[in-house]
MDAnalysis code that builds the backbone (N, CA, C; Angstrom):
import MDAnalysis as mda
import numpy as np

u = mda.Universe.empty(579, n_residues=193, atom_resindex=np.repeat(np.arange(193), 3), trajectory=True)
u.add_TopologyAttr("name", ["N", "CA", "C"] * 193)
u.add_TopologyAttr("resid", np.arange(1, 194))
u.add_TopologyAttr("resname", ["GLU", "ARG", "SER", "ASP", "LEU", "LEU", "VAL", "ARG", "TYR", "LYS", "SER", "ARG", "ILE", "GLN", "LYS", "GLY", "GLN", "HIS", "ALA", "LEU", "ARG", "ASP", "GLN", "TYR", "ARG", "SER", "SER", "TYR", "GLU", "GLN", "ASP", "PRO", "ASP", "CYS", "LEU", "LEU", "TYR", "GLU", "SER", "SER", "HIS", "LEU", "ILE", "ASP", "GLU", "VAL", "LEU", "ARG", "ASP", "LEU", "TRP", "THR", "GLU", "LEU", "HIS", "PHE", "PRO", "ASP", "SER", "MET", "ALA", "ILE", "CYS", "ALA", "VAL", "GLY", "GLY", "TYR", "GLY", "ARG", "GLY", "GLU", "LEU", "TRP", "PRO", "GLY", "SER", "ASP", "ILE", "ASP", "LEU", "LEU", "ILE", "LEU", "LEU", "PRO", "ASP", "GLU", "PRO", "ASP", "PRO", "GLU", "LEU", "ALA", "ALA", "ARG", "ILE", "GLU", "GLN", "LEU", "VAL", "GLY", "LEU", "PHE", "TRP", "ASP", "ILE", "GLY", "LEU", "LYS", "ILE", "GLY", "HIS", "SER", "VAL", "ARG", "THR", "VAL", "GLU", "ASP", "CYS", "LEU", "HIS", "GLU", "ALA", "GLU", "GLY", "ASP", "LEU", "THR", "VAL", "GLN", "THR", "ALA", "LEU", "VAL", "GLU", "ALA", "ARG", "LEU", "VAL", "VAL", "GLY", "SER", "TYR", "ALA", "LEU", "PHE", "SER", "ARG", "LEU", "VAL", "ALA", "GLU", "PHE", "LYS", "LYS", "GLN", "ILE", "ASP", "PRO", "GLN", "THR", "PHE", "PHE", "HIS", "ILE", "LYS", "CYS", "ALA", "GLU", "GLN", "GLU", "GLU", "ARG", "TYR", "ARG", "ARG", "GLN", "GLN", "TYR", "SER", "PRO", "PHE", "ASN", "LEU", "GLU", "PRO", "ASN", "CYS", "LYS", "GLU", "GLY"])
u.atoms.positions = np.array([
    [0.561, -0.816, -0.219],
    [0.108, 0.030, 0.197],
    [0.721, 1.646, -0.143],
    [1.979, 1.425, 0.870],
    [2.458, 2.336, 1.054],
    [3.082, 2.608, -0.337],
    [4.002, 1.837, -1.183],
    [4.679, 1.759, -2.284],
    [3.585, 2.455, -3.425],
    [2.086, 1.829, -3.465],
    [1.227, 2.821, -4.104],
    [1.457, 4.005, -4.174],
    [1.174, 4.112, -2.834],
    [1.055, 5.426, -2.298],
    [2.303, 6.522, -2.966],
    [3.327, 5.877, -2.385],
    [4.445, 6.372, -3.145],
    [4.586, 6.932, -4.494],
    [4.079, 5.965, -5.394],
    [4.072, 6.186, -7.236],
    [3.572, 7.144, -7.241],
    [2.466, 6.987, -6.887],
    [1.028, 7.732, -7.401],
    [1.300, 9.260, -6.857],
    [1.656, 9.748, -5.739],
    [1.980, 11.161, -4.787],
    [3.181, 11.464, -5.926],
    [4.393, 10.794, -5.801],
    [5.325, 11.467, -6.801],
    [5.137, 11.666, -7.896],
    [4.466, 10.627, -8.341],
    [4.271, 10.995, -9.813],
    [3.451, 12.516, -9.995],
    [2.104, 12.664, -9.317],
    [1.649, 13.371, -9.694],
    [2.373, 15.019, -9.350],
    [3.163, 15.139, -8.310],
    [4.068, 16.094, -7.912],
    [4.733, 16.243, -9.122],
    [5.668, 15.180, -9.577],
    [6.647, 15.754, -10.994],
    [5.225, 16.315, -12.225],
    [4.767, 15.458, -12.085],
    [3.939, 15.822, -13.544],
    [3.185, 17.447, -13.376],
    [2.405, 17.669, -12.098],
    [1.762, 19.132, -12.108],
    [3.328, 19.594, -12.083],
    [4.606, 19.918, -11.611],
    [5.536, 20.798, -11.525],
    [5.793, 21.019, -13.170],
    [6.036, 19.744, -13.870],
    [6.488, 19.699, -15.116],
    [5.436, 20.636, -15.792],
    [4.133, 20.274, -15.692],
    [2.744, 21.015, -16.527],
    [3.251, 22.620, -16.096],
    [3.332, 22.726, -14.684],
    [3.628, 24.429, -14.631],
    [4.549, 25.278, -15.183],
    [5.766, 24.296, -15.411],
    [7.126, 24.890, -15.584],
    [6.995, 25.157, -17.328],
    [5.917, 23.966, -17.968],
    [5.783, 24.226, -19.445],
    [4.938, 25.332, -19.800],
    [4.207, 25.433, -19.022],
    [2.597, 26.759, -18.992],
    [3.794, 27.694, -18.812],
    [4.293, 28.030, -17.934],
    [4.941, 29.346, -17.219],
    [6.252, 29.802, -18.958],
    [7.175, 28.431, -19.632],
    [8.008, 29.085, -20.588],
    [7.087, 28.746, -22.079],
    [5.720, 28.492, -21.827],
    [5.517, 28.798, -23.195],
    [4.693, 30.390, -23.186],
    [4.586, 31.246, -21.904],
    [4.147, 32.283, -22.308],
    [4.838, 33.500, -21.657],
    [5.749, 34.373, -22.066],
    [6.993, 34.552, -21.757],
    [5.939, 36.156, -20.991],
    [5.032, 36.411, -21.483],
    [4.004, 37.648, -20.924],
    [3.492, 37.219, -19.299],
    [3.866, 35.985, -19.084],
    [2.724, 35.486, -18.175],
    [3.371, 36.042, -16.694],
    [2.410, 36.220, -15.960],
    [3.048, 36.836, -14.584],
    [4.042, 36.075, -14.090],
    [5.016, 36.097, -13.709],
    [5.624, 34.974, -12.709],
    [5.046, 34.802, -11.432],
    [4.363, 36.465, -10.597],
    [3.552, 35.482, -9.895],
    [2.951, 34.142, -10.183],
    [2.535, 34.055, -10.604],
    [1.169, 33.109, -11.237],
    [2.063, 31.411, -11.193],
    [2.918, 30.724, -11.206],
    [4.250, 30.392, -11.100],
    [3.825, 29.851, -9.868],
    [4.186, 31.030, -8.884],
    [4.194, 31.059, -7.431],
    [3.451, 30.361, -6.707],
    [2.044, 30.863, -7.389],
    [0.935, 30.717, -6.664],
    [0.415, 29.378, -6.868],
    [0.446, 29.004, -8.519],
    [0.030, 27.766, -9.028],
    [1.107, 26.645, -8.498],
    [2.411, 26.763, -8.038],
    [2.881, 26.059, -7.544],
    [2.582, 25.956, -6.033],
    [2.427, 26.286, -5.151],
    [1.529, 26.470, -3.795],
    [0.288, 25.679, -3.897],
    [-0.726, 25.773, -4.996],
    [-1.388, 25.303, -4.974],
    [-1.464, 23.314, -5.174],
    [-0.661, 23.269, -6.390],
    [-0.113, 22.316, -6.413],
    [-0.236, 20.978, -5.217],
    [0.856, 21.888, -4.266],
    [1.244, 21.009, -3.476],
    [0.223, 21.095, -2.050],
    [-0.702, 22.477, -1.818],
    [-1.676, 22.109, -1.234],
    [-2.750, 20.809, -1.519],
    [-2.868, 20.955, -2.509],
    [-4.072, 19.916, -3.096],
    [-3.228, 18.509, -3.034],
    [-2.201, 17.895, -2.860],
    [-1.480, 17.066, -2.833],
    [-1.015, 16.614, -1.159],
    [-1.018, 17.745, -0.339],
    [-1.242, 17.780, 1.179],
    [-2.504, 16.829, 1.627],
    [-3.401, 18.084, 0.917],
    [-4.659, 17.399, 1.157],
    [-5.252, 16.203, 0.953],
    [-5.244, 15.977, -0.077],
    [-5.363, 14.386, -0.490],
    [-4.762, 13.536, 0.411],
    [-3.436, 13.641, 0.654],
    [-2.952, 12.436, 1.195],
    [-3.274, 12.609, 2.411],
    [-3.403, 13.940, 3.338],
    [-3.914, 13.686, 4.457],
    [-5.081, 13.248, 4.726],
    [-6.191, 13.085, 3.551],
    [-7.135, 12.544, 4.022],
    [-7.304, 11.041, 3.783],
    [-5.784, 10.507, 2.556],
    [-6.143, 9.207, 2.432],
    [-5.870, 8.430, 3.463],
    [-4.634, 8.916, 4.321],
    [-4.294, 8.340, 5.433],
    [-5.034, 8.683, 7.058],
    [-6.205, 9.338, 6.842],
    [-7.232, 9.238, 7.619],
    [-6.594, 9.746, 8.806],
    [-5.883, 10.811, 9.291],
    [-5.351, 11.577, 10.124],
    [-6.783, 12.384, 10.634],
    [-6.732, 12.119, 12.375],
    [-7.836, 12.681, 13.315],
    [-8.360, 14.343, 12.220],
    [-9.679, 14.364, 12.436],
    [-9.820, 15.771, 12.261],
    [-9.760, 17.487, 13.391],
    [-9.270, 16.544, 14.512],
    [-8.700, 17.439, 15.185],
    [-7.222, 17.900, 15.013],
    [-6.639, 17.286, 14.257],
    [-5.223, 17.930, 13.680],
    [-5.147, 18.993, 12.664],
    [-4.224, 19.642, 12.018],
    [-4.153, 20.631, 11.306],
    [-2.744, 20.679, 10.794],
    [-2.658, 20.683, 8.996],
    [-1.414, 21.181, 8.501],
    [-1.609, 22.356, 8.316],
    [-0.824, 23.260, 8.822],
    [-0.125, 24.588, 8.585],
    [0.897, 24.982, 7.602],
    [0.561, 25.913, 6.610],
    [1.890, 26.217, 5.659],
    [2.281, 27.435, 6.343],
    [3.780, 27.915, 6.618],
    [4.124, 28.838, 6.803],
    [5.421, 29.431, 5.961],
    [5.771, 30.561, 6.481],
    [6.683, 31.154, 5.754],
    [6.659, 31.707, 3.899],
    [7.305, 31.224, 3.204],
    [6.762, 32.112, 2.092],
    [5.531, 31.105, 1.385],
    [5.349, 29.909, 1.926],
    [4.812, 28.344, 1.837],
    [3.105, 29.238, 2.079],
    [3.556, 29.663, 2.909],
    [2.192, 30.353, 4.124],
    [1.701, 31.340, 3.549],
    [2.086, 32.668, 2.546],
    [1.710, 33.215, 1.538],
    [1.230, 33.340, 0.631],
    [1.411, 31.220, 0.248],
    [0.746, 31.140, -1.037],
    [1.938, 31.399, -2.072],
    [3.366, 31.680, -1.761],
    [4.321, 31.979, -3.028],
    [5.099, 30.782, -2.906],
    [5.459, 29.899, -3.377],
    [6.596, 28.961, -3.593],
    [7.222, 28.304, -4.948],
    [8.474, 29.222, -4.645],
    [9.358, 29.248, -5.651],
    [9.945, 28.154, -5.965],
    [10.335, 27.606, -7.367],
    [11.146, 26.599, -7.772],
    [12.023, 26.291, -7.174],
    [12.226, 25.260, -5.909],
    [13.556, 25.057, -5.350],
    [12.963, 25.009, -4.127],
    [12.395, 25.921, -3.019],
    [12.450, 26.458, -2.193],
    [11.469, 24.733, -1.216],
    [12.062, 25.254, -0.016],
    [11.514, 24.390, 0.819],
    [10.398, 24.790, 1.342],
    [9.341, 23.695, 1.845],
    [7.984, 23.327, 1.848],
    [7.562, 23.395, 3.537],
    [7.505, 24.957, 3.717],
    [7.551, 25.321, 5.520],
    [6.114, 25.020, 6.073],
    [5.790, 23.362, 6.788],
    [4.865, 23.387, 7.304],
    [4.774, 23.025, 8.866],
    [3.873, 23.554, 9.257],
    [3.526, 22.842, 10.651],
    [2.512, 22.509, 10.927],
    [2.651, 21.349, 11.487],
    [1.367, 20.044, 12.105],
    [1.145, 20.525, 12.869],
    [-0.129, 20.843, 13.664],
    [-0.852, 21.562, 14.544],
    [-1.722, 20.283, 15.274],
    [-0.758, 20.161, 16.583],
    [-1.820, 18.982, 16.893],
    [-2.534, 19.661, 18.500],
    [-4.153, 19.454, 18.531],
    [-4.392, 19.879, 20.049],
    [-4.185, 19.353, 21.119],
    [-2.993, 18.498, 21.417],
    [-2.817, 17.904, 22.248],
    [-1.309, 17.162, 22.000],
    [-0.632, 17.051, 23.686],
    [0.534, 16.087, 22.896],
    [0.372, 14.891, 22.510],
    [0.775, 14.238, 21.132],
    [0.866, 13.143, 20.780],
    [0.606, 11.772, 21.505],
    [-0.109, 10.424, 21.713],
    [0.115, 9.581, 22.168],
    [1.619, 8.839, 21.440],
    [2.249, 7.572, 21.793],
    [3.273, 6.814, 20.863],
    [2.994, 6.877, 19.427],
    [1.438, 5.996, 19.532],
    [0.927, 5.587, 17.853],
    [0.755, 6.994, 17.110],
    [0.086, 7.877, 17.715],
    [0.226, 8.967, 16.509],
    [1.484, 9.531, 16.323],
    [2.412, 9.785, 17.773],
    [3.857, 10.667, 17.211],
    [4.292, 9.518, 15.853],
    [3.933, 8.113, 15.889],
    [4.796, 7.411, 15.325],
    [4.042, 7.528, 13.760],
    [2.960, 7.726, 14.053],
    [2.265, 8.118, 12.764],
    [2.586, 9.528, 11.981],
    [2.897, 10.833, 12.574],
    [3.644, 11.332, 12.465],
    [4.649, 11.584, 11.642],
    [5.892, 10.687, 12.421],
    [7.205, 10.382, 11.560],
    [6.965, 9.932, 10.520],
    [6.124, 8.965, 10.902],
    [6.106, 8.648, 8.804],
    [5.251, 9.059, 8.022],
    [4.650, 10.004, 8.357],
    [4.019, 11.334, 7.436],
    [5.116, 12.164, 6.437],
    [5.763, 13.003, 7.763],
    [7.377, 13.064, 7.685],
    [8.288, 12.577, 6.534],
    [7.870, 11.276, 6.857],
    [9.386, 10.735, 5.671],
    [8.891, 10.613, 4.706],
    [7.604, 10.040, 4.362],
    [6.223, 10.348, 3.454],
    [6.681, 11.269, 2.489],
    [6.783, 12.486, 2.954],
    [6.254, 13.810, 2.337],
    [8.009, 13.579, 1.493],
    [8.921, 13.311, 2.225],
    [10.380, 13.712, 1.913],
    [10.178, 12.472, 0.587],
    [9.970, 11.292, 0.982],
    [9.840, 10.068, -0.557],
    [8.922, 10.724, -1.374],
    [8.347, 10.849, -1.642],
    [7.140, 11.742, -2.449],
    [7.879, 12.644, -3.460],
    [9.546, 13.762, -2.478],
    [9.791, 14.272, -3.664],
    [9.335, 16.021, -3.252],
    [8.960, 15.687, -1.929],
    [8.877, 17.230, -1.236],
    [9.957, 17.343, -0.731],
    [10.268, 18.564, -0.684],
    [12.124, 18.981, 0.430],
    [10.984, 19.796, 1.245],
    [10.769, 19.283, 2.295],
    [9.746, 20.363, 3.737],
    [11.061, 20.841, 4.766],
    [10.216, 21.929, 5.511],
    [10.706, 21.806, 6.562],
    [9.511, 21.717, 7.347],
    [9.934, 21.288, 8.801],
    [8.342, 21.220, 9.088],
    [8.616, 21.176, 11.297],
    [7.750, 21.336, 11.458],
    [7.927, 21.539, 13.241],
    [6.307, 20.774, 13.234],
    [6.018, 20.224, 14.558],
    [5.445, 19.430, 15.164],
    [4.722, 20.034, 16.158],
    [3.758, 20.683, 16.682],
    [3.568, 21.577, 17.861],
    [1.538, 21.695, 18.168],
    [1.885, 21.611, 19.350],
    [0.848, 22.002, 19.894],
    [0.223, 23.614, 20.336],
    [-0.504, 24.296, 19.968],
    [-0.616, 25.917, 20.384],
    [0.010, 26.242, 21.197],
    [-0.159, 26.012, 22.260],
    [0.805, 26.152, 23.600],
    [2.339, 26.101, 23.292],
    [2.684, 24.838, 22.168],
    [4.326, 24.546, 21.661],
    [4.529, 26.242, 21.091],
    [3.690, 26.236, 20.216],
    [3.856, 27.609, 19.120],
    [3.743, 29.005, 19.867],
    [2.841, 29.270, 20.699],
    [3.243, 29.927, 21.683],
    [4.432, 30.373, 22.290],
    [4.763, 29.233, 22.946],
    [5.697, 29.345, 23.730],
    [7.437, 29.456, 22.924],
    [7.142, 29.010, 21.738],
    [8.493, 29.006, 20.601],
    [8.322, 30.382, 20.379],
    [7.253, 31.096, 20.257],
    [7.674, 32.827, 19.685],
    [7.585, 33.537, 20.592],
    [7.586, 33.102, 21.741],
    [7.612, 34.376, 22.912],
    [9.101, 34.859, 22.468],
    [10.085, 34.615, 22.032],
    [11.521, 35.154, 21.870],
    [12.104, 34.645, 21.083],
    [11.490, 34.375, 19.443],
    [12.068, 33.850, 18.591],
    [11.454, 34.554, 17.603],
    [12.023, 35.465, 17.187],
    [11.160, 36.403, 15.989],
    [11.293, 35.214, 14.472],
    [12.249, 34.782, 14.374],
    [11.699, 33.354, 13.014],
    [10.754, 32.594, 13.526],
    [10.453, 32.545, 14.570],
    [8.865, 31.495, 14.920],
    [7.483, 32.664, 14.682],
    [7.572, 33.960, 15.189],
    [7.059, 34.655, 15.115],
    [6.493, 35.446, 13.392],
    [7.699, 35.708, 12.854],
    [7.113, 35.392, 11.723],
    [6.752, 34.052, 10.811],
    [7.037, 33.236, 11.107],
    [6.330, 31.776, 10.400],
    [4.949, 31.935, 10.841],
    [4.544, 32.453, 12.105],
    [3.126, 32.519, 12.472],
    [2.458, 33.610, 11.933],
    [3.211, 34.540, 11.889],
    [2.581, 35.438, 11.252],
    [1.718, 35.374, 9.922],
    [2.631, 34.438, 8.626],
    [2.420, 33.912, 7.896],
    [1.490, 32.808, 7.332],
    [0.953, 31.969, 8.740],
    [0.699, 31.064, 8.693],
    [-0.708, 30.604, 7.908],
    [-1.189, 29.830, 6.934],
    [-2.391, 29.433, 6.332],
    [-2.479, 28.264, 6.556],
    [-3.954, 27.998, 6.731],
    [-4.557, 26.183, 7.229],
    [-4.487, 26.123, 5.682],
    [-3.575, 24.433, 5.532],
    [-4.185, 23.681, 4.591],
    [-4.913, 22.967, 4.418],
    [-4.877, 21.867, 5.774],
    [-5.483, 20.799, 5.793],
    [-5.876, 20.956, 7.064],
    [-7.352, 20.308, 7.607],
    [-7.377, 19.541, 9.455],
    [-8.464, 20.463, 9.679],
    [-8.083, 21.130, 11.054],
    [-9.329, 21.780, 11.784],
    [-8.839, 23.222, 11.402],
    [-10.202, 23.499, 11.133],
    [-9.900, 25.016, 11.277],
    [-10.384, 25.864, 12.754],
    [-10.785, 24.693, 13.190],
    [-10.982, 25.150, 15.016],
    [-9.874, 25.869, 15.500],
    [-8.873, 24.231, 15.628],
    [-7.484, 24.424, 16.190],
    [-6.935, 25.902, 15.399],
    [-6.556, 25.908, 14.207],
    [-6.073, 26.787, 13.478],
    [-6.512, 28.518, 13.898],
    [-7.748, 28.413, 13.687],
    [-8.446, 29.804, 14.630],
    [-7.871, 29.913, 16.273],
    [-7.868, 28.871, 16.558],
    [-7.087, 28.853, 18.446],
    [-6.080, 29.706, 18.186],
    [-4.973, 29.110, 17.136],
    [-3.645, 29.075, 17.575],
    [-3.577, 30.950, 16.997],
    [-4.046, 30.922, 16.034],
    [-4.477, 32.573, 15.699],
    [-4.820, 33.543, 16.427],
    [-6.171, 33.411, 16.858],
    [-6.316, 34.236, 18.171],
    [-5.230, 33.935, 19.412],
    [-4.712, 32.904, 19.612],
    [-4.204, 33.600, 20.839],
    [-2.534, 33.944, 20.464],
    [-2.028, 33.511, 18.854],
    [-1.106, 34.560, 18.663],
    [-1.131, 35.889, 18.531],
    [-2.434, 36.175, 18.210],
    [-2.867, 37.918, 18.117],
    [-2.777, 38.598, 19.273],
    [-2.957, 37.791, 20.317],
    [-2.982, 38.123, 21.512],
    [-1.829, 38.365, 22.118],
    [-0.825, 37.297, 22.003],
    [0.634, 37.715, 21.911],
    [1.715, 38.624, 21.792],
    [1.461, 38.986, 20.783],
    [2.475, 39.410, 19.862],
    [1.535, 41.330, 19.553],
    [2.702, 42.212, 19.430],
    [2.568, 43.454, 19.678],
    [2.934, 43.742, 18.184],
    [2.379, 44.117, 17.502],
    [2.344, 44.436, 15.899],
    [3.033, 45.502, 15.627],
    [3.226, 46.687, 16.479],
    [4.551, 47.614, 16.124],
    [5.725, 47.444, 16.225],
    [5.802, 46.359, 17.950],
    [7.274, 46.183, 17.899],
    [7.572, 45.212, 16.954],
    [6.879, 43.990, 16.782],
    [7.352, 43.327, 15.556],
    [7.630, 44.649, 14.483],
    [6.868, 44.545, 13.737],
    [7.208, 45.498, 13.127],
    [8.626, 46.591, 13.058],
    [8.507, 46.860, 13.814],
    [10.240, 47.607, 14.423],
    [11.255, 46.634, 14.768],
    [10.942, 45.578, 15.154],
    [12.134, 44.838, 15.191],
    [12.540, 43.375, 13.556],
    [11.489, 43.534, 12.898],
    [11.896, 43.221, 11.617],
    [12.498, 44.581, 10.670],
    [12.184, 45.418, 10.525],
    [13.027, 46.883, 9.999],
    [14.089, 46.982, 10.447],
    [14.646, 46.798, 12.079],
    [15.755, 46.816, 12.742],
    [16.612, 45.321, 11.985],
    [15.908, 44.174, 11.984],
    [16.764, 42.981, 11.364],
    [16.952, 43.273, 9.800],
    [16.229, 43.886, 8.858],
    [16.546, 43.928, 7.716],
    [17.826, 45.587, 7.776],
    [17.698, 45.871, 7.905],
    [18.901, 47.397, 7.976],
    [20.211, 46.562, 8.494],
    [20.073, 45.899, 9.724],
    [21.621, 45.306, 9.909],
    [21.894, 44.353, 8.646],
    [21.110, 43.286, 8.187],
    [21.502, 42.679, 7.231],
    [22.448, 43.354, 6.142],
    [21.459, 44.649, 5.866],
    [21.734, 45.401, 5.036],
    [23.386, 46.302, 5.180],
    [23.361, 46.715, 6.376],
    [24.537, 47.003, 6.783],
    [25.869, 45.948, 6.480],
    [25.231, 44.561, 7.543],
    [26.479, 43.878, 7.214],
    [26.815, 43.832, 5.930],
    [26.459, 44.265, 4.910],
    [26.966, 44.015, 3.669],
    [26.783, 45.394, 2.813],
    [27.285, 46.361, 3.620],
    [27.983, 47.688, 2.914],
    [26.706, 48.378, 1.911],
    [25.241, 48.052, 2.125],
    [24.289, 48.570, 2.062],
    [24.179, 48.417, 0.222],
    [24.621, 47.185, -0.256],
    [25.132, 46.746, -1.831],
    [24.624, 45.463, -1.688],
    [23.172, 45.156, -2.458],
    [22.846, 44.022, -2.790],
    [23.554, 43.518, -3.485],
    [24.713, 43.822, -4.245],
    [25.345, 43.024, -5.071],
    [26.499, 41.927, -3.653],
    [26.421, 42.559, -2.415],
    [27.092, 41.465, -1.965],
    [26.127, 40.256, -1.352],
    [25.549, 40.547, -1.284],
    [24.000, 39.478, -1.329],
    [24.273, 38.308, -2.161],
    [24.340, 38.335, -3.321],
    [24.162, 37.775, -4.538],
    [25.183, 36.622, -4.382],
    [24.716, 35.450, -5.477],
    [23.328, 35.033, -5.713],
    [22.039, 34.789, -4.810],
    [22.118, 35.091, -4.193],
    [21.570, 34.391, -2.374],
    [19.740, 35.390, -3.177],
    [19.113, 34.472, -3.454],
    [17.651, 35.309, -4.032],
    [16.777, 35.495, -2.825],
    [17.092, 34.958, -2.088],
    [16.509, 35.185, -0.209],
    [16.540, 36.663, 0.073],
    [17.948, 36.558, 0.277],
    [18.200, 37.925, 0.847],
    [18.742, 39.146, 0.469],
    [19.485, 38.466, -1.236],
    [19.503, 39.491, -1.595],
    [17.970, 40.855, -2.269],
])
């Protein structure tokens, strides 16, 4: 059964990605953002179908974070995921989640992931700007809307938007200062440049 799953989903991803590239190459006038959004949509569909087929509990969720959370999936980018749990998993569920993460890799998804409860997310975000940024950009892909809504509501209570904004501006300024305010010093790093 697992081998059938692997073959089907790996093929689906490869065909989808090739179709998107061919579509993009065939039309030079096409907005490049379209490729980013369509790539994100392809992965959304794969994750939803895989989640449903594997019968994960309705109380859990998969959330997209980072650029993928914004719906912008660059070719070759990591697919940043948060597997959101209502409670700490029992050993059986923990093993199933571990197998799921392995399956993501086996079907060709280059993922960055975390497995957390709402409380874990809030605790991690307290002193970590990277986690805060990821949660600001989070969106629900599949699973419990109620759990995701709880995360968003609790996170909004915890974060001060003005402070977050000023810290992000200072972070960007520091990155520019380190590179003597020259974008060419960051090349060819497309993410930082």
